[in-house]
N, C-alpha and C positions, 0 to 999 in steps of 0.2 A: 132400465138398462144402465143409465148413468149412475144410479145408486149402487148397482152391483160392482161397477168398475171402481167407483170410489172406495168401496169397502175393501176391494182387493189391494188397492194401493195402501190403504191404512194398515191392512194386515201384514203386508210385506215390511212396512216400516217398523211395526212392532216386533216382527221376527228378527229383523236386522239388529234392532236395539237390544234384543234379548241375548244376542250372541256375545260371549265374553271376549274381551280384548286380550286377556292374558292366556297363555297356554295352559292346558290341563295340568293339575298338580302332578300327575305321573310323568310328565315330560321333563327330563333333566338334561337336555342337550347342552345348554350353556355351561352348566356345572362340570360336565364331562370335559368340555373343551378347556376350561380353566385348569383342571387337574392335570390334563395332558401337557399343557403349556408349562405348568409348574415343574413337572417331571423333566421336561426338556431343559429347563433352566438349570435344574439340579444336575442333570447329566452333563451339561456344558461346563458347569463350575467344577464338577468332579474331574472331567477330562482335562480342564485347564490346570487344576492342581496337580494331577498326575503327571502332566507334561512338565510343569515347573519343577517337580521333584526329580523327574528323570534328568532334566538339564542340570539341576543342582548336583545330583549324584555324579553325572558325567564330568562336571567341572571339578568336583572334589577328587575324582579319580585322576583327572588330568594334572591337577596340582600335585597330588601324591606321586604320580609317575615322574613329573618334572623334578620334584624334590629328590626322588631316588636317583634319577639320572645325574642331577647336579652333585649329589653325594658321591656317587661312583666316580664321576669325573674328577672331583676334588681328591679322592683317594688315589686315583691313577696319577694325577699330577704330583701328589705328595710322594708316591712311590717312585716316580721318575726322578724327582729331586733327590730323594734318598740314594737311589742307585748312582746318580751322577756324583754325589758327594763321596760315596764309598769308592767309586772308580777313580777319583782324582789321584794322580800319581804324585810321588815325591821323588826328589832328585838328590844326587850325591856329587861331592867333589871328586876330583881325580884320585884314584886309589884309596878312597875313603869309604867307611861304612857307618860313620856316626850321623845321627839325625841333625840336619841343619836347622837353625833357629826359624827360618822362614817356612819350614815344613811342619813345625810342631802344631800350628793352628789347624792344618789339614788333618793331622792325626787326632787332635782333640775332637774334631767334628766326627770322626769315625768312632771314637770312644763313645760319644753321646748316642750315636745311632745304634751301636752294638748294645748299649745299656737299655735303649728303648725297645729293642727287638731281641729278647733273650734267646730265641730259637735260631737267630741268624748265625751262620758260620761262613768264614771267608778263607781265601787262600792268598798269600802274599808271594809274588814272584819277583825275585831279585835279578837285575840285568846289569850288563856292563857294556862299555864301548868296545870297539874292535881291537884295541891295543892290548898286548899281553897274551900269554899262552892260554890255551883252552882250559888247562887245569887251574891256572891262577884265576881266571875269570869266573870259573864255576865256584871256586872257593869264595871269591869276593862277592859274587851274586848271592851266595848263601848267607854271608855275614850281613849283607844289606837287608835281606828279607828277615833275618833273625833280629836285627836292630829295630825294625818297625814292629815286629811282634812283641819284643821286650817292652817297647814303649807302651803299647796297648795293654799288655799284662800288668805293667807297673801302675796303670791307671784304672785297674779294677776289672779287666776283662779276663775271663777264664781262659787259660792257655789251650784247653782242649777245643776251643771254638776257632782256633787259628792254625791253619796249615801253612807251611812255607815250602818254597821250591826255588831252585836256582836255574836260570837259563843261560848264565854266562853271557857270551856275546852272540848267541844263536838267533835271537829275535830282536834285531834293532828296530826302534820305533821310527827312526829317520835314516834314510840312506844318505851316505856322505862320508867324507874322509877328512873332516876338519873339526875344529872345536865346536862350531855351531851344531853339528850333528852329534858329536861325541857327548856334549853336555846334556842333550835330550835323551840319549841312550843309557846314561848312568842313572838308573831309576828303579823304583819299586812299583809294581802294578798290583791292584787289589781286585779280586773277583769273588762273587757270591757262590758258594758251593752248597748251601742248604738254608732253609728257612727264609727264602727270599720272597715268599708270597705275602701280599697285603702288608707291606712295610709301613711302619709308623714313623712319623717325624718325632724327633726328641721334644 
């Protein structure tokens, strides 16, 4: 009996020793896991690259939009400066229509703007103070507007781009009945009547 038991023990040991410790050749479990992990890594890298490109594209668009906005703002500021320069009035001595020396610089600036903007057209309005008859002041206002126009034309601006109008004493810039008011009312005003969009600085 003991011999049979001993033989069984020996047989089991042999059987256990005969069992292979490695998985069968057909079992590719670990290889499949490695391939899946590699694919996950590649997917993660691709996703990160795609996100980086999206952010870079968004930043480029933001920079371009900012540049465009800055450019438009600069153009608007330039246009405002040009309009302000064009609108600057010139003034006259009592009963006079000749251009004063201190106003020639203002007219020279207008010449430069008109040259830089060939489609620009303006109207010059001549004004007087309250003294004198209506007829006299209308005639004087006309001479004042014509004097400014002639100055611009003599500096190379086509006469067809400049209209003139006399308001006489009808539209005072300042209310008052003393020389302080009168000196401000003896003036030429300048307004844009055409080609005033997208004005360029000289």
